[in-house]
ROKE-346020 format. One record per residue (C-alpha): residue number from 1; x, y, z; residue in one letter. Coordinates in nm, 4 decimals, decimal comma. Layout:
N
[atom NUM [X Y Z] "a"]
...
// end
This chain:
477
[atom 1 [2,0840 0,1056 -2,5672] "x"]
[atom 2 [1,8716 0,0454 -2,2558] "x"]
[atom 3 [1,5523 0,0803 -2,4621] "x"]
[atom 4 [1,6731 -0,1932 -2,6951] "x"]
[atom 5 [1,7457 -0,4266 -2,4052] "x"]
[atom 6 [1,4032 -0,3559 -2,2540] "x"]
[atom 7 [1,2470 -0,4247 -2,5944] "x"]
[atom 8 [1,4273 -0,7582 -2,6251] "x"]
[atom 9 [1,3188 -0,8618 -2,2765] "x"]
[atom 10 [0,9654 -0,7646 -2,3471] "x"]
[atom 11 [0,9621 -0,9708 -2,6678] "x"]
[atom 12 [1,0891 -1,2737 -2,4662] "x"]
[atom 13 [0,8069 -1,2550 -2,2117] "x"]
[atom 14 [0,5815 -1,5495 -2,1802] "x"]
[atom 15 [0,2306 -1,4938 -2,3230] "x"]
[atom 16 [0,0647 -1,5071 -1,9809] "x"]
[atom 17 [0,2948 -1,2264 -1,8566] "x"]
[atom 18 [0,2256 -1,0158 -2,1645] "x"]
[atom 19 [-0,1439 -1,0555 -2,1097] "x"]
[atom 20 [-0,1126 -0,9569 -1,7458] "x"]
[atom 21 [0,1021 -0,6636 -1,8302] "x"]
[atom 22 [-0,1293 -0,5315 -2,0942] "x"]
[atom 23 [-0,4338 -0,5633 -1,8647] "x"]
[atom 24 [-0,2559 -0,3787 -1,5843] "x"]
[atom 25 [-0,1334 -0,0998 -1,8002] "x"]
[atom 26 [-0,4783 -0,0355 -1,9510] "x"]
[atom 27 [-0,6536 -0,0512 -1,6103] "x"]
[atom 28 [-0,4083 0,1755 -1,4415] "x"]
[atom 29 [-0,4528 0,4450 -1,7063] "x"]
[atom 30 [-0,8259 0,4088 -1,7528] "x"]
[atom 31 [-0,9089 0,4169 -1,3844] "x"]
[atom 32 [-0,6628 0,6976 -1,3153] "x"]
[atom 33 [-0,8336 0,9163 -1,5789] "x"]
[atom 34 [-1,1999 0,8223 -1,5085] "x"]
[atom 35 [-1,2129 0,8539 -1,1264] "x"]
[atom 36 [-1,1303 1,1357 -0,8869] "x"]
[atom 37 [-1,1402 1,0313 -0,5258] "x"]
[atom 38 [-1,1585 1,3208 -0,2763] "x"]
[atom 39 [-0,8302 1,2252 -0,1063] "x"]
[atom 40 [-0,6408 1,2862 -0,4275] "x"]
[atom 41 [-0,7791 1,6324 -0,4548] "x"]
[atom 42 [-0,6886 1,7050 -0,0899] "x"]
[atom 43 [-0,3290 1,5709 -0,1350] "x"]
[atom 44 [-0,2868 1,7961 -0,4424] "x"]
[atom 45 [-0,4177 2,0997 -0,2586] "x"]
[atom 46 [-0,2061 2,0478 0,0512] "x"]
[atom 47 [0,1101 2,0021 -0,1520] "x"]
[atom 48 [0,0528 2,3196 -0,3539] "x"]
[atom 49 [-0,0252 2,5048 -0,0240] "x"]
[atom 50 [0,3332 2,4416 0,0790] "x"]
[atom 51 [0,4722 2,6418 -0,2114] "x"]
[atom 52 [0,2285 2,9311 -0,1427] "x"]
[atom 53 [0,3630 2,9706 0,2044] "x"]
[atom 54 [0,7269 2,8938 0,1294] "x"]
[atom 55 [0,7531 3,1815 -0,1247] "x"]
[atom 56 [0,5619 3,4073 0,1133] "x"]
[atom 57 [0,7953 3,3243 0,4003] "x"]
[atom 58 [0,5109 3,1917 0,6133] "x"]
[atom 59 [0,5790 2,8223 0,6324] "x"]
[atom 60 [0,5176 2,8333 1,0069] "x"]
[atom 61 [0,1546 2,9121 0,9311] "x"]
[atom 62 [0,1002 2,5954 0,7271] "x"]
[atom 63 [-0,1741 2,4465 0,9436] "x"]
[atom 64 [-0,3717 2,7705 0,9912] "x"]
[atom 65 [-0,3429 2,8350 0,6174] "x"]
[atom 66 [-0,4643 2,4864 0,5383] "x"]
[atom 67 [-0,7525 2,5461 0,7716] "x"]
[atom 68 [-0,8533 2,8475 0,5719] "x"]
[atom 69 [-0,8799 2,6142 0,2774] "x"]
[atom 70 [-0,8545 2,8756 0,0108] "x"]
[atom 71 [-0,7935 2,6105 -0,2560] "x"]
[atom 72 [-1,1088 2,4331 -0,1532] "x"]
[atom 73 [-0,9768 2,0863 -0,0582] "x"]
[atom 74 [-1,2563 1,8362 0,0221] "x"]
[atom 75 [-1,0923 1,7887 0,3690] "x"]
[atom 76 [-1,0712 2,1310 0,5308] "x"]
[atom 77 [-0,7924 2,0462 0,7752] "x"]
[atom 78 [-0,4594 1,8772 0,7137] "x"]
[atom 79 [-0,3885 1,6152 0,9758] "x"]
[atom 80 [-0,0411 1,5029 1,0744] "x"]
[atom 81 [0,3036 1,6074 0,9601] "x"]
[atom 82 [0,3204 1,7673 0,6124] "x"]
[atom 83 [0,6402 1,5612 0,5636] "x"]
[atom 84 [0,4049 1,2717 0,5002] "x"]
[atom 85 [0,3055 1,4350 0,1760] "x"]
[atom 86 [0,6530 1,5756 0,0893] "x"]
[atom 87 [0,6940 1,3659 -0,2252] "x"]
[atom 88 [0,3623 1,5112 -0,3425] "x"]
[atom 89 [0,4960 1,8613 -0,2567] "x"]
[atom 90 [0,8043 1,8185 -0,4719] "x"]
[atom 91 [0,6115 1,6506 -0,7578] "x"]
[atom 92 [0,3406 1,9212 -0,7688] "x"]
[atom 93 [0,5708 2,2225 -0,7858] "x"]
[atom 94 [0,4807 2,2675 -1,1598] "x"]
[atom 95 [0,1086 2,2911 -1,0496] "x"]
[atom 96 [0,1940 2,5832 -0,8203] "x"]
[atom 97 [0,3829 2,7479 -1,1062] "x"]
[atom 98 [0,0720 2,7315 -1,3332] "x"]
[atom 99 [-0,1787 2,8024 -1,0506] "x"]
[atom 100 [-0,0584 3,0953 -0,8418] "x"]
[atom 101 [-0,2884 3,1888 -0,5596] "x"]
[atom 102 [-0,3655 3,5292 -0,7031] "x"]
[atom 103 [-0,4995 3,3962 -1,0356] "x"]
[atom 104 [-0,6562 3,0518 -0,9789] "x"]
[atom 105 [-0,6961 2,8927 -0,6444] "x"]
[atom 106 [-0,8323 2,5581 -0,7583] "x"]
[atom 107 [-0,6186 2,2695 -0,8658] "x"]
[atom 108 [-0,8793 1,9992 -0,9115] "x"]
[atom 109 [-0,9116 1,9986 -1,2928] "x"]
[atom 110 [-0,8701 1,6848 -1,4933] "x"]
[atom 111 [-0,5129 1,7759 -1,5908] "x"]
[atom 112 [-0,4077 1,8612 -1,2369] "x"]
[atom 113 [-0,5421 1,5506 -1,0737] "x"]
[atom 114 [-0,4076 1,3204 -1,3445] "x"]
[atom 115 [-0,0707 1,4862 -1,3168] "x"]
[atom 116 [-0,0769 1,4427 -0,9418] "x"]
[atom 117 [-0,1580 1,0715 -0,9827] "x"]
[atom 118 [0,1405 1,0302 -1,2196] "x"]
[atom 119 [0,3614 1,0394 -0,9058] "x"]
[atom 120 [0,1850 0,7272 -0,7933] "x"]
[atom 121 [0,2104 0,5553 -1,1261] "x"]
[atom 122 [0,5801 0,6219 -1,1345] "x"]
[atom 123 [0,6133 0,4687 -0,7844] "x"]
[atom 124 [0,4220 0,1625 -0,9178] "x"]
[atom 125 [0,6861 0,1326 -1,1968] "x"]
[atom 126 [0,9605 0,1807 -0,9356] "x"]
[atom 127 [0,8154 -0,0941 -0,7192] "x"]
[atom 128 [0,8023 -0,3427 -1,0123] "x"]
[atom 129 [1,1607 -0,2398 -1,0987] "x"]
[atom 130 [1,3114 -0,3087 -0,7582] "x"]
[atom 131 [1,1093 -0,6305 -0,7157] "x"]
[atom 132 [1,2566 -0,7430 -1,0490] "x"]
[atom 133 [1,6096 -0,6448 -0,9301] "x"]
[atom 134 [1,5785 -0,8267 -0,6024] "x"]
[atom 135 [1,4562 -1,1419 -0,7725] "x"]
[atom 136 [1,7020 -1,1213 -1,0648] "x"]
[atom 137 [2,0188 -0,9705 -0,9214] "x"]
[atom 138 [2,0070 -1,0668 -0,5523] "x"]
[atom 139 [1,8541 -1,4130 -0,5778] "x"]
[atom 140 [1,9566 -1,4868 -0,9392] "x"]
[atom 141 [1,6184 -1,6032 -1,0594] "x"]
[atom 142 [1,5309 -1,6364 -1,4281] "x"]
[atom 143 [1,3824 -1,3501 -1,6354] "x"]
[atom 144 [1,0487 -1,5184 -1,6233] "x"]
[atom 145 [1,0410 -1,5550 -1,2551] "x"]
[atom 146 [1,1739 -1,1994 -1,1950] "x"]
[atom 147 [0,9021 -1,0544 -1,4304] "x"]
[atom 148 [0,6415 -1,2666 -1,2668] "x"]
[atom 149 [0,7392 -1,1290 -0,9270] "x"]
[atom 150 [0,7436 -0,7696 -1,0643] "x"]
[atom 151 [0,3997 -0,7962 -1,2146] "x"]
[atom 152 [0,2660 -0,9786 -0,9162] "x"]
[atom 153 [0,3834 -0,7024 -0,6851] "x"]
[atom 154 [0,1743 -0,4301 -0,8512] "x"]
[atom 155 [-0,1064 -0,6415 -1,0140] "x"]
[atom 156 [-0,3296 -0,6941 -0,7087] "x"]
[atom 157 [-0,6769 -0,5398 -0,6715] "x"]
[atom 158 [-0,5751 -0,3326 -0,3690] "x"]
[atom 159 [-0,2662 -0,1798 -0,5225] "x"]
[atom 160 [-0,4479 -0,0866 -0,8464] "x"]
[atom 161 [-0,7486 0,0725 -0,6725] "x"]
[atom 162 [-0,5290 0,2346 -0,4050] "x"]
[atom 163 [-0,3215 0,4074 -0,6801] "x"]
[atom 164 [-0,5479 0,4591 -0,9822] "x"]
[atom 165 [-0,8930 0,5000 -0,8103] "x"]
[atom 166 [-0,8408 0,6381 -0,4544] "x"]
[atom 167 [-0,5061 0,8087 -0,5271] "x"]
[atom 168 [-0,3562 0,7101 -0,1918] "x"]
[atom 169 [0,0105 0,7256 -0,0923] "x"]
[atom 170 [0,0731 0,3577 -0,0077] "x"]
[atom 171 [0,2890 0,3039 -0,3173] "x"]
[atom 172 [0,5094 0,6043 -0,2281] "x"]
[atom 173 [0,6321 0,4750 0,1042] "x"]
[atom 174 [0,6232 0,1166 -0,0223] "x"]
[atom 175 [0,8565 0,2179 -0,3017] "x"]
[atom 176 [1,0947 0,3749 -0,0568] "x"]
[atom 177 [1,1087 0,0767 0,1786] "x"]
[atom 178 [1,1439 -0,1664 -0,1165] "x"]
[atom 179 [1,4311 0,0397 -0,2579] "x"]
[atom 180 [1,5949 0,0448 0,0915] "x"]
[atom 181 [1,5743 -0,3292 0,1202] "x"]
[atom 182 [1,7272 -0,3706 -0,2270] "x"]
[atom 183 [2,0175 -0,1523 -0,1432] "x"]
[atom 184 [2,0759 -0,3331 0,1828] "x"]
[atom 185 [2,0796 -0,6750 0,0083] "x"]
[atom 186 [2,3140 -0,5237 -0,2542] "x"]
[atom 187 [2,5550 -0,4106 0,0258] "x"]
[atom 188 [2,4859 -0,0369 0,0107] "x"]
[atom 189 [2,4050 0,0471 0,3759] "x"]
[atom 190 [2,3905 0,4251 0,3414] "x"]
[atom 191 [2,1318 0,4091 0,0727] "x"]
[atom 192 [1,9458 0,1573 0,2951] "x"]
[atom 193 [1,9271 0,4137 0,5705] "x"]
[atom 194 [1,8496 0,7001 0,3425] "x"]
[atom 195 [1,5532 0,5322 0,1743] "x"]
[atom 196 [1,4341 0,3827 0,5050] "x"]
[atom 197 [1,4332 0,7349 0,6465] "x"]
[atom 198 [1,2167 0,8539 0,3573] "x"]
[atom 199 [0,9744 0,5654 0,3949] "x"]
[atom 200 [0,9297 0,6076 0,7682] "x"]
[atom 201 [0,8972 0,9848 0,7326] "x"]
[atom 202 [0,6128 0,9415 0,4849] "x"]
[atom 203 [0,4495 0,6612 0,6865] "x"]
[atom 204 [0,5629 0,5895 1,0474] "x"]
[atom 205 [0,4217 0,2308 1,0284] "x"]
[atom 206 [0,7276 0,1499 0,8108] "x"]
[atom 207 [0,9272 0,1537 1,1302] "x"]
[atom 208 [0,8052 -0,2078 1,1755] "x"]
[atom 209 [0,9526 -0,3582 0,8572] "x"]
[atom 210 [1,2635 -0,1382 0,8978] "x"]
[atom 211 [1,3351 -0,2852 1,2436] "x"]
[atom 212 [1,2523 -0,6281 1,1125] "x"]
[atom 213 [1,5250 -0,6157 0,8641] "x"]
[atom 214 [1,7746 -0,4245 1,0786] "x"]
[atom 215 [1,7520 -0,6738 1,3617] "x"]
[atom 216 [1,8453 -0,9515 1,1254] "x"]
[atom 217 [2,1247 -0,7554 0,9606] "x"]
[atom 218 [2,2801 -0,5945 1,2666] "x"]
[atom 219 [2,3272 -0,7468 1,6147] "x"]
[atom 220 [2,5079 -0,4526 1,7896] "x"]
[atom 221 [2,2447 -0,2863 2,0084] "x"]
[atom 222 [2,4161 0,0500 1,9949] "x"]
[atom 223 [2,4373 0,0498 1,6130] "x"]
[atom 224 [2,0708 -0,0602 1,5930] "x"]
[atom 225 [1,9744 0,2383 1,8203] "x"]
[atom 226 [2,1894 0,4779 1,6271] "x"]
[atom 227 [2,0538 0,3665 1,2855] "x"]
[atom 228 [1,6951 0,3882 1,4191] "x"]
[atom 229 [1,7659 0,7365 1,5509] "x"]
[atom 230 [1,9075 0,8448 1,2157] "x"]
[atom 231 [1,5954 0,7399 1,0264] "x"]
[atom 232 [1,3764 0,9266 1,2729] "x"]
[atom 233 [1,5602 1,2568 1,2565] "x"]
[atom 234 [1,3204 1,4329 1,0089] "x"]
[atom 235 [1,0067 1,3247 1,2023] "x"]
[atom 236 [1,1676 1,4227 1,5419] "x"]
[atom 237 [1,2855 1,7576 1,4069] "x"]
[atom 238 [0,9386 1,8341 1,2691] "x"]
[atom 239 [0,7800 1,7579 1,6056] "x"]
[atom 240 [1,0299 1,9941 1,7765] "x"]
[atom 241 [0,9588 2,2787 1,5285] "x"]
[atom 242 [0,5787 2,2477 1,5438] "x"]
[atom 243 [0,5393 2,1427 1,9069] "x"]
[atom 244 [0,3630 2,4706 1,9949] "x"]
[atom 245 [0,1307 2,4647 1,6931] "x"]
[atom 246 [-0,2084 2,4042 1,8418] "x"]
[atom 247 [-0,3830 2,3069 1,5190] "x"]
[atom 248 [-0,1091 2,0512 1,4402] "x"]
[atom 249 [-0,1136 1,9071 1,7902] "x"]
[atom 250 [-0,4883 1,8719 1,7887] "x"]
[atom 251 [-0,5113 1,7096 1,4474] "x"]
[atom 252 [-0,2028 1,5000 1,3977] "x"]
[atom 253 [-0,3479 1,1938 1,5701] "x"]
[atom 254 [-0,5744 1,1180 1,2737] "x"]
[atom 255 [-0,2972 1,0207 1,0325] "x"]
[atom 256 [-0,0314 0,9094 1,2804] "x"]
[atom 257 [-0,0886 0,7914 1,6395] "x"]
[atom 258 [-0,4465 0,6793 1,5730] "x"]
[atom 259 [-0,3249 0,4318 1,3036] "x"]
[atom 260 [-0,0970 0,2656 1,5536] "x"]
[atom 261 [-0,3617 0,2715 1,8174] "x"]
[atom 262 [-0,6078 0,1063 1,5764] "x"]
[atom 263 [-0,3573 -0,1613 1,4986] "x"]
[atom 264 [-0,2831 -0,2376 1,8576] "x"]
[atom 265 [-0,6386 -0,2325 1,9721] "x"]
[atom 266 [-0,7793 -0,4470 1,6877] "x"]
[atom 267 [-0,7635 -0,7756 1,8755] "x"]
[atom 268 [-0,6960 -0,7985 2,2442] "x"]
[atom 269 [-0,6104 -1,1136 2,4498] "x"]
[atom 270 [-0,7183 -1,1498 2,8040] "x"]
[atom 271 [-0,4485 -1,2389 3,0645] "x"]
[atom 272 [-0,4250 -1,2567 3,4398] "x"]
[atom 273 [-0,2779 -0,9027 3,4400] "x"]
[atom 274 [-0,5357 -0,7675 3,1906] "x"]
[atom 275 [-0,5788 -0,7534 2,8201] "x"]
[atom 276 [-0,2812 -0,7245 2,5777] "x"]
[atom 277 [-0,2738 -0,6463 2,2084] "x"]
[atom 278 [-0,2409 -0,9525 1,9810] "x"]
[atom 279 [-0,0675 -0,7326 1,7151] "x"]
[atom 280 [0,1683 -0,5904 1,9786] "x"]
[atom 281 [0,2594 -0,9293 2,1028] "x"]
[atom 282 [0,3152 -1,0615 1,7477] "x"]
[atom 283 [0,5414 -0,7625 1,6645] "x"]
[atom 284 [0,7576 -0,8145 1,9718] "x"]
[atom 285 [0,7873 -1,1915 1,8880] "x"]
[atom 286 [0,8897 -1,1056 1,5316] "x"]
[atom 287 [1,1572 -0,8622 1,6544] "x"]
[atom 288 [1,2888 -1,1212 1,8993] "x"]
[atom 289 [1,3077 -1,3887 1,6285] "x"]
[atom 290 [1,4820 -1,1525 1,3900] "x"]
[atom 291 [1,7467 -1,0652 1,6516] "x"]
[atom 292 [1,8233 -1,4245 1,7310] "x"]
[atom 293 [1,8663 -1,5148 1,3642] "x"]
[atom 294 [2,2290 -1,5576 1,2871] "x"]
[atom 295 [2,2923 -1,6248 0,9221] "x"]
[atom 296 [2,5147 -1,4919 0,6529] "x"]
[atom 297 [2,5096 -1,4513 0,2731] "x"]
[atom 298 [2,2089 -1,5838 0,0714] "x"]
[atom 299 [2,0554 -1,7466 0,3762] "x"]
[atom 300 [2,0431 -1,4138 0,5523] "x"]
[atom 301 [1,8837 -1,2563 0,2447] "x"]
[atom 302 [1,6153 -1,5224 0,2285] "x"]
[atom 303 [1,5528 -1,4757 0,6048] "x"]
[atom 304 [1,5125 -1,0950 0,5528] "x"]
[atom 305 [1,2532 -1,1501 0,2774] "x"]
[atom 306 [1,0614 -1,4091 0,4794] "x"]
[atom 307 [1,0517 -1,2103 0,8007] "x"]
[atom 308 [0,9477 -0,8989 0,6029] "x"]
[atom 309 [0,6592 -1,1065 0,4654] "x"]
[atom 310 [0,5623 -1,2013 0,8204] "x"]
[atom 311 [0,5813 -0,8328 0,9437] "x"]
[atom 312 [0,3551 -0,7240 0,6645] "x"]
[atom 313 [0,1223 -1,0094 0,7423] "x"]
[atom 314 [0,0878 -0,8662 1,0921] "x"]
[atom 315 [0,0236 -0,5121 0,9598] "x"]
[atom 316 [-0,2209 -0,6045 0,6846] "x"]
[atom 317 [-0,4042 -0,9099 0,8104] "x"]
[atom 318 [-0,4029 -0,8971 1,1897] "x"]
[atom 319 [-0,4992 -0,5279 1,2211] "x"]
[atom 320 [-0,8556 -0,3893 1,1506] "x"]
[atom 321 [-0,7380 -0,1735 0,8706] "x"]
[atom 322 [-0,8694 -0,3794 0,5781] "x"]
[atom 323 [-1,0411 -0,0896 0,4125] "x"]
[atom 324 [-1,0894 -0,1042 0,0385] "x"]
[atom 325 [-0,7656 0,0696 -0,0672] "x"]
[atom 326 [-0,5454 -0,0284 0,2270] "x"]
[atom 327 [-0,3253 -0,2190 0,2838] "x"]
[atom 328 [-0,2000 -0,3978 -0,0281] "x"]
[atom 329 [0,1520 -0,3095 0,0792] "x"]
[atom 330 [0,2252 -0,6804 0,1594] "x"]
[atom 331 [0,2385 -0,7806 -0,2075] "x"]
[atom 332 [0,5877 -0,6874 -0,3186] "x"]
[atom 333 [0,7732 -0,8800 -0,0496] "x"]
[atom 334 [0,5321 -1,1735 -0,0831] "x"]
[atom 335 [0,5883 -1,1668 -0,4550] "x"]
[atom 336 [0,9664 -1,2048 -0,3984] "x"]
[atom 337 [0,9080 -1,4778 -0,1472] "x"]
[atom 338 [0,6815 -1,6720 -0,3766] "x"]
[atom 339 [0,9384 -1,6961 -0,6624] "x"]
[atom 340 [1,2178 -1,8076 -0,4370] "x"]
[atom 341 [1,0808 -2,1612 -0,4575] "x"]
[atom 342 [1,0254 -2,2904 -0,8078] "x"]
[atom 343 [0,8742 -2,6241 -0,6949] "x"]
[atom 344 [0,5970 -2,4414 -0,5122] "x"]
[atom 345 [0,4956 -2,1850 -0,7782] "x"]
[atom 346 [0,1653 -2,3576 -0,8618] "x"]
[atom 347 [0,0292 -2,3585 -0,4982] "x"]
[atom 348 [0,1864 -2,0204 -0,4186] "x"]
[atom 349 [0,0264 -1,8379 -0,7047] "x"]
[atom 350 [-0,3039 -2,0037 -0,6435] "x"]
[atom 351 [-0,3015 -1,9079 -0,2704] "x"]
[atom 352 [-0,2033 -1,5531 -0,3571] "x"]
[atom 353 [-0,4907 -1,5297 -0,6051] "x"]
[atom 354 [-0,7346 -1,6601 -0,3399] "x"]
[atom 355 [-0,6034 -1,4070 -0,0907] "x"]
[atom 356 [-0,6337 -1,1292 -0,3511] "x"]
[atom 357 [-0,9937 -1,2037 -0,4394] "x"]
[atom 358 [-1,0841 -1,2637 -0,0850] "x"]
[atom 359 [-0,9370 -0,9309 0,0268] "x"]
[atom 360 [-1,1211 -0,7621 -0,2596] "x"]
[atom 361 [-1,4546 -0,9232 -0,1655] "x"]
[atom 362 [-1,4076 -0,8342 0,2010] "x"]
[atom 363 [-1,3272 -0,4728 0,1017] "x"]
[atom 364 [-1,6741 -0,4515 -0,0546] "x"]
[atom 365 [-1,8307 -0,5306 0,2822] "x"]
[atom 366 [-1,9038 -0,1810 0,3956] "x"]
[atom 367 [-2,1702 -0,2322 0,6612] "x"]
[atom 368 [-2,4366 0,0140 0,7458] "x"]
[atom 369 [-2,5034 -0,1651 1,0802] "x"]
[atom 370 [-2,2915 -0,3444 1,3405] "x"]
[atom 371 [-2,1296 -0,6721 1,2259] "x"]
[atom 372 [-2,2247 -0,9454 1,4717] "x"]
[atom 373 [-1,9079 -1,1492 1,3838] "x"]
[atom 374 [-1,6627 -0,8767 1,4668] "x"]
[atom 375 [-1,5711 -0,7310 1,8121] "x"]
[atom 376 [-1,5567 -0,3824 1,6595] "x"]
[atom 377 [-1,7920 -0,2076 1,4247] "x"]
[atom 378 [-1,5158 -0,1304 1,1697] "x"]
[atom 379 [-1,6195 -0,0141 0,8307] "x"]
[atom 380 [-1,4231 -0,2314 0,5833] "x"]
[atom 381 [-1,4596 0,0291 0,3126] "x"]
[atom 382 [-1,6056 0,3698 0,2597] "x"]
[atom 383 [-1,9179 0,4047 0,0467] "x"]
[atom 384 [-1,8044 0,4303 -0,3108] "x"]
[atom 385 [-1,9482 0,7647 -0,4147] "x"]
[atom 386 [-1,6944 0,8598 -0,6776] "x"]
[atom 387 [-1,7454 1,1130 -0,9534] "x"]
[atom 388 [-1,6285 1,0865 -1,3077] "x"]
[atom 389 [-1,3896 1,3648 -1,3839] "x"]
[atom 390 [-1,5201 1,4299 -1,7397] "x"]
[atom 391 [-1,8076 1,6735 -1,7073] "x"]
[atom 392 [-1,9559 1,5606 -2,0376] "x"]
[atom 393 [-1,9951 1,2087 -1,8988] "x"]
[atom 394 [-2,1676 1,3539 -1,5910] "x"]
[atom 395 [-2,4002 1,5554 -1,8170] "x"]
[atom 396 [-2,4963 1,2418 -2,0099] "x"]
[atom 397 [-2,5684 1,0339 -1,7080] "x"]
[atom 398 [-2,7170 1,3079 -1,4974] "x"]
[atom 399 [-2,6640 1,3190 -1,1218] "x"]
[atom 400 [-2,4447 1,0211 -1,0418] "x"]
[atom 401 [-2,4315 0,8574 -0,7004] "x"]
[atom 402 [-2,2591 0,5318 -0,6981] "x"]
[atom 403 [-2,4286 0,2738 -0,4777] "x"]
[atom 404 [-2,1914 0,0882 -0,2527] "x"]
[atom 405 [-2,1303 -0,2622 -0,3872] "x"]
[atom 406 [-2,1989 -0,3863 -0,0342] "x"]
[atom 407 [-2,5611 -0,2576 -0,0661] "x"]
[atom 408 [-2,5957 -0,4798 -0,3753] "x"]
[atom 409 [-2,4447 -0,7705 -0,1800] "x"]
[atom 410 [-2,6968 -0,7230 0,0990] "x"]
[atom 411 [-2,9859 -0,7165 -0,1544] "x"]
[atom 412 [-2,8559 -1,0469 -0,3091] "x"]
[atom 413 [-2,7497 -1,2327 0,0059] "x"]
[atom 414 [-3,0096 -1,0982 0,2488] "x"]
[atom 415 [-2,9629 -1,2280 0,6017] "x"]
[atom 416 [-2,6602 -1,4342 0,4986] "x"]
[atom 417 [-2,4521 -1,1250 0,4130] "x"]
[atom 418 [-2,2560 -1,1159 0,7367] "x"]
[atom 419 [-2,2034 -1,4964 0,7281] "x"]
[atom 420 [-2,0500 -1,4836 0,3836] "x"]
[atom 421 [-1,8352 -1,1843 0,4767] "x"]
[atom 422 [-1,7064 -1,3629 0,7925] "x"]
[atom 423 [-1,6254 -1,6790 0,5880] "x"]
[atom 424 [-1,4371 -1,4701 0,3312] "x"]
[atom 425 [-1,2306 -1,2990 0,6054] "x"]
[atom 426 [-1,1535 -1,6412 0,7558] "x"]
[atom 427 [-1,0483 -1,7881 0,4183] "x"]
[atom 428 [-0,8268 -1,4933 0,3476] "x"]
[atom 429 [-0,6559 -1,5216 0,6918] "x"]
[atom 430 [-0,6117 -1,9015 0,6581] "x"]
[atom 431 [-0,4799 -1,8687 0,3014] "x"]
[atom 432 [-0,2239 -1,6069 0,4015] "x"]
[atom 433 [-0,1024 -1,8293 0,6897] "x"]
[atom 434 [-0,0798 -2,1326 0,4726] "x"]
[atom 435 [0,1198 -1,9378 0,2147] "x"]
[atom 436 [0,3629 -1,8275 0,4798] "x"]
[atom 437 [0,3995 -2,1791 0,6300] "x"]
[atom 438 [0,4753 -2,3575 0,3019] "x"]
[atom 439 [0,7366 -2,1000 0,2149] "x"]
[atom 440 [0,9272 -2,1396 0,5378] "x"]
[atom 441 [1,2747 -2,2224 0,4193] "x"]
[atom 442 [1,2926 -2,5404 0,6305] "x"]
[atom 443 [0,9797 -2,6795 0,4680] "x"]
[atom 444 [1,1092 -2,9731 0,2613] "x"]
[atom 445 [0,7871 -3,1584 0,1757] "x"]
[atom 446 [0,6936 -3,1905 -0,1814] "x"]
[atom 447 [0,3740 -3,0229 -0,2791] "x"]
[atom 448 [0,1814 -3,1426 -0,5767] "x"]
[atom 449 [-0,0783 -2,8986 -0,7175] "x"]
[atom 450 [-0,2350 -2,9165 -1,0583] "x"]
[atom 451 [-0,3538 -2,5589 -1,1363] "x"]
[atom 452 [-0,0739 -2,3896 -1,3328] "x"]
[atom 453 [0,0873 -2,0784 -1,1885] "x"]
[atom 454 [0,0371 -1,9235 -1,5345] "x"]
[atom 455 [-0,3414 -1,9561 -1,5084] "x"]
[atom 456 [-0,3408 -1,8268 -1,1534] "x"]
[atom 457 [-0,1373 -1,5249 -1,2545] "x"]
[atom 458 [-0,3775 -1,4251 -1,5317] "x"]
[atom 459 [-0,6661 -1,4652 -1,2841] "x"]
[atom 460 [-0,4763 -1,2620 -1,0293] "x"]
[atom 461 [-0,4387 -0,9590 -1,2543] "x"]
[atom 462 [-0,7914 -0,9934 -1,3971] "x"]
[atom 463 [-0,9348 -0,9410 -1,0452] "x"]
[atom 464 [-0,8995 -0,5723 -1,1309] "x"]
[atom 465 [-1,1217 -0,6198 -1,4401] "x"]
[atom 466 [-1,3843 -0,8000 -1,2300] "x"]
[atom 467 [-1,4048 -0,5214 -0,9728] "x"]
[atom 468 [-1,3829 -0,2388 -1,2207] "x"]
[atom 469 [-1,6974 -0,3963 -1,3773] "x"]
[atom 470 [-1,8574 -0,3783 -1,0280] "x"]
[atom 471 [-1,7823 0,0002 -1,0263] "x"]
[atom 472 [-1,9632 0,0353 -1,3632] "x"]
[atom 473 [-2,2584 -0,1783 -1,2508] "x"]
[atom 474 [-2,3021 0,0353 -0,9351] "x"]
[atom 475 [-2,2874 0,3595 -1,1362] "x"]
[atom 476 [-2,5533 0,2454 -1,3803] "x"]
[atom 477 [-2,7768 0,0743 -1,1147] "x"]
// end
């Protein structure tokens, strides 16, 4: 019955949505099969290591065992809590069943890596589903607008490449926090806390959007502290259990505390008392504004979505973490925000497309020397040195080393390379701010914009085609 309903809804889709959906499905599958980024292999190895030790009764030796690297992960040492990869651990249990340590230690075959990536593809579907539900059920938008938001949430360059190419876990904790917000808006508080707990356990940064929502929804300080404590229980318990593990304590900063430190130290403001973090100040201001917001019903729901969009703006646009596969996590909540206002769809989709292409272009700007326009020499992306999984393709093309697209940009632009990169970053930041400003719920000015949102939507999803072509050009150059 559900399949028939889904079929009818698909048939009713506008042509531009059908085109966008087909493009995304093809790209997700093609890129997932063709590319194997080293992080995906490491995630797969680390998740299978867990089952090795669990059935040997040696789970306490997880970090020393990972350091031995018997399954030959590209990264020889696991950094951080293995709870951050627990979804991978559960998903990859069948790989352990088919690859016991005594028979075959490697789990980096085509089939294994693609199976591992299927977890991410399912999370992508889950993100689209919950965005659709929020737009359709909570805010009572039309099928077209709900589908538009769903496709927009997973159709950006960063999400596609994070998932299909780099095999990162952004979509996992994004799925959890998005599901949590949906359940809260639907009045199911226990499910809100459960999924928030899972999201924060996988990625501690999700504590920021969690508190953003909770401070709007709840005004009792004791309840806020209690709820926050509940979602931190797994992480705190893990710290207690492994507090004496020297390998864990030495390595955990790479995937946990160092991310927060990088966010806070990205831009600093001078004061009479010394320098302060611009990101830290922005987060405190957002929390304060959320706490003083007193609204109910649909107005409260709109405020939650808007402040979530602001919190992800701080995480994704104010911090120096604009690497090529991180962070596209802002898109789902921005997608919902965009469809809340029908009279602004044209300008909203256009600005979102500009931000998407701008972020993609900036992500190509891996610099081999210090950038004079930035206070820190932060590499905006790693050198793209992927390998095709298929050995027969590698045999045909010989030894493949993909040139970084940034190297091609330097060849073309010459001395103007950094200037163009700086302008692109400025445009992205300005476009994001404008998009947030015109979607402030008290904005009542009429905005006339001629470029149709349907055209912008197709262009938005086709950004992935454009940059996939850049991959191919680099391989063959």
